[in-house]
N, C-alpha and C positions, 0 to 999 in steps of 0.2 A: 504493500499500500504506500501511496506517495513516494517518497526517496528512501525512507529507512524503517516505516511501519510495516506491520504484519498483522493478519488475523488467522487463527488456529482453532479449529473446532476440536477442543480437547476430549469431550465427552458428551454424551446425551442419555436422557433416561424416557423412553416412551416413543410410540409412533402414531400414526393415524388411528390404528387401531385401538390403541390405549384411550384415545379420546371418546370412541364410540363405546367402549366398555364402560368408561366412567359416566357417561351420559344414561347408556342403559341400566347402569349399577352392576347387572351379571347377566350372562348369557353363554351358553355353551360355546367353546372354541370350535371353530371351523364350520359354524352354522351360517354365517352370513356371506352374501356375495359382496364383491368389491363395489358394484354399483349402488347397493344399499348403504354401504359405509360412506360412499362419496356423497350420496343425497344427505344422509344426516349430517354430516359434518358442514355441508353447505347451507342447510337449514339452520344449524347453529350459529354459523357465522352470519347468516342473514338478517337473524332475527336477535342477535347480540346475546346470545346465551353462551357466557364465556367462561364459566367454571370449568367445564369438561377439559379445555384446553390448558387449563392450569396444571393438569396432571403430567403433562410434558415439560422437561426442562432441558436446557442446553447449556453447555459450559465453554466458554470461548477465552482464549489467551490473546490479548489486543496489545498492540504497541502503537501510540499514537503521538502527536505533538499535544503539549500541555494545553493549549488553548482549545483543542478538540476535545480533550478530556474534560474540561470545564463545562462543555456544552453536554457531553455525554452523561456526566454524572447527574445532571437534571432529571434523568429517568431513575426514579429512585427505588422502583419495585424490582431491585436485583441485589444480587449478594457481590460485593466488591472487596478484592484485596489488591491494593496498588503497590508497586515497587517503592520501597522506603528510602528517600534520601537522607534520613536521619540514620539509618543503620548501613547502607551500602553507598558506595560512590556512585555518582551520577555519570552515566556515560556521555562523552561530549558530542553528541550527534544531535543536529539542528534540521528543522525543516526549510527548504527553500522552494518557495512556489515556482512553477515554470513560468516562462514568458508568457504563455497563453492564459494563465491563471490571474496574473497580476494585472487587474483590470481597473478602470475608473470606478467611482462611487456611483451608484444607481440613483437616478433623480426620483424614481417611484418607490424604491423601497430603503428606507434609512439604514436597514442592517444588512444590505447585499451589495454585490458589485453589477456592474451594468451590463457585462457581456462584452464590452468594447476593451481589448488589451490597451496598456499604455504604451508610449513609444518605447522603441529600441533604446534610446538614450535614458529615458526614466528607469526603465527595467535594469540596465547596467549600472546606474546610479545607486537604486534601491539595493541591488545585491552587494555592491560595495559598502554601503552603510550597515548593511545586516552583518557582512563579515567582519566589519571592523568592532561593532557591538559585540559580536560572539567571540572575537578574538580577546577582547578585554575581559568578558565575562569568564572565559576559560582560564586566561592567565591569573585572575583573581582567586577563582575556584581552586585551581592546582596549586597555587601559592599558599592558601589558606589550609588546606588538606594536608599538603606536605610539611606544613609548620605545627601540625597536631592541633588546628583549631577545629572544634566539634563541627561534625559534617552537618548537624541540623541548622548552624548559622552559616557554614560556608556556602550553602546552595542558596541563599535567599534572593540573590540577585541574577541567577541564572534566567535567560529570557523565556517567554512563553512558547518559543519554537523548539525547546529542548524537548526530547522524546522520553515518555514515561511508558509504563507497562502495568497491566493488571489481569487479574483473572476475574471473569465476569460471568456469573451464573443467572439466569433468568428462566421463568416459565414462558410457555409458549404464547400464553394470552398477552403478557406484558411485551414480549419480543415482537410481536405483531404490530403492537401500539408504536414501539420503538421504530420498527422499520417503516410503518405508514409515514411517520413523520420525517424520518432521516433519508428516504429514498425520494421524497418529494423534491420537484426542482426548486422550490423556494428555500430548501435547507442549503447551509453552507457546502459549496462542491466537496471540500476535503472529507467532511463526514457523509456526504453522499456515497463517496467511494468505498467508505467501510460498510455503508448500509447495502450497497449493491452485492458485495461479496458474501455477507451475512445472510442476505435473502438467497443467493445461490446455495449455500450451505444448508438452509432449512429446506430448500427445495429437494434435496437429496434424503433429507430425514423424514420429512412429512409432505410429500408431493400433494396430496390431496388438500390438506389445510392451506399448503402454499398457493394452489390453485383458486381455492376460496378467497384467499386474501387478495389475490391479483384482481379478481373479478369483483369483488364488493368494496374493497379498500382502496386499492391503488387506483383502479379504473372505474370505481364507482363514484357516487357523490352524494352528500346529504343537501336536502332542499328544505328552505325555510317556508313558513305559511304563505308568504307573499310570492315566492317563486313558485309553489304549487297552484297557486290561484291564477298565475300567468298561464301556466301550463293546461289549466282547466278551460281556459279562455281558446285554447287552440284545438282541444280535443273534446269529444263528447263520448260518455259511455252509453252504448246501446246494447241491450242484452248482455252477452258475455264478450263483447268485442269494444274497441275504440273507433269513434269515427273522427276524421279530421273536420275541422271547421275553418275552411280557407278564408271565409269572410271575417274572421276575427283575429288577423294577424296582429301580434303583439309587438311593438316597438319601444325603443328606448324611452319616448315621452311617456307613453302609457305606463311603462313599468313605474315610473315616479308617482302616477296617481295611486298605484297600489301600495306605496310606502316604501318602495325600494329607492336607495340612494343611487347615485351615479356609479359609485363603486360596486354596490351590490348588483346593479344591472349588468355592469361589465362581468362580474364573477359569474352571474347567471350564464350569460352568452359563452363564456369559457367552459362551462360545466356542460353545455349543450354541444359543443364542438366534438367531433369523433375523436375519441381518444387513441393514443397510441399504445398498444400492449407490451409492456417492457419485458425482456427475457434476461433473467438474471441468471442464466446457466453458467457455471463456472468453467473457465478455461484452464483445465486441469494441467495443461502443458506449462502455464505459468507459474504453477506451484513450485515453492523452494522449500529445500529441507530444513528442519528447525536447527541444524548444526550451523548452517551458513548465518543466520542470523545472531546465533549465539556466539560465534567467532567474531563477527562485525561488532557487537556490543562489548565483548571483552576487550578488543582492541581499541576501542574508543574511551575505556576507564582510565582515569589519570593514574599515573604511577606514584605512589607516595613514599618511595623509598628514597627519593632524591632530596638533597638539602635544599632548603627554601631560599629563594633569591632575595636581595636586599631591595 
């Protein structure tokens, strides 16, 4: 992930069949068809019956820049054990965005980038400044740890680009909530990268739950009372079917009379656009052995046996 990060699925407990057994409480093994399991799981997801999916758990080993970890930890329904900078030396590895990802500030989203990369000169200057800051932070950290300064204080000025690691265990229900928010295009690109890989891992563990998640959460949409009223003006229920009402076309001006703000009207149009179904299939050829990352991080740990500089 990114330039020095990674995600590993360390362990998991349960599969799609375990969700069905929890929902039905008990039934004989081998008595259900795959189509019946799929139908029940989709019903549960569609109607927000979430407790059966809490019976499945997944445990990940993740490595990410600290600023991404601070976003990630907001999802509090998980068990987390993070690398300790008080106990262990911090590897001097830092995240550097690519030229494509260093973009200007969005004018419509105060917490996002615009999609427009900065100039080559600006990118080069930014990298130069990042490297200068990191070099000074690294020198200070190595000077203090070599001089027997307590690690818990030597680390305090390391930048947010420094990589950290943790073990992260979460049940399937809360993982799906995490993924829904973090694979969304409005999420920060760096955490989207982690979300996409974790979604691909889930696809291999619980493919039916993954399918329902894509259909109802990623490519589905919630509708407000006003949005539903706008749709009712376009279609009429007749018998068991729907009949269009072309004479009742609803445009942006009329949506305002329903109580929708201009932003809400724009979001409704976005919901009605044909969605692109994402494919989070893992590219297993890109997987790397754990030993490669262990060696990289070991090489980046400061040496404390050298005498401190003056």
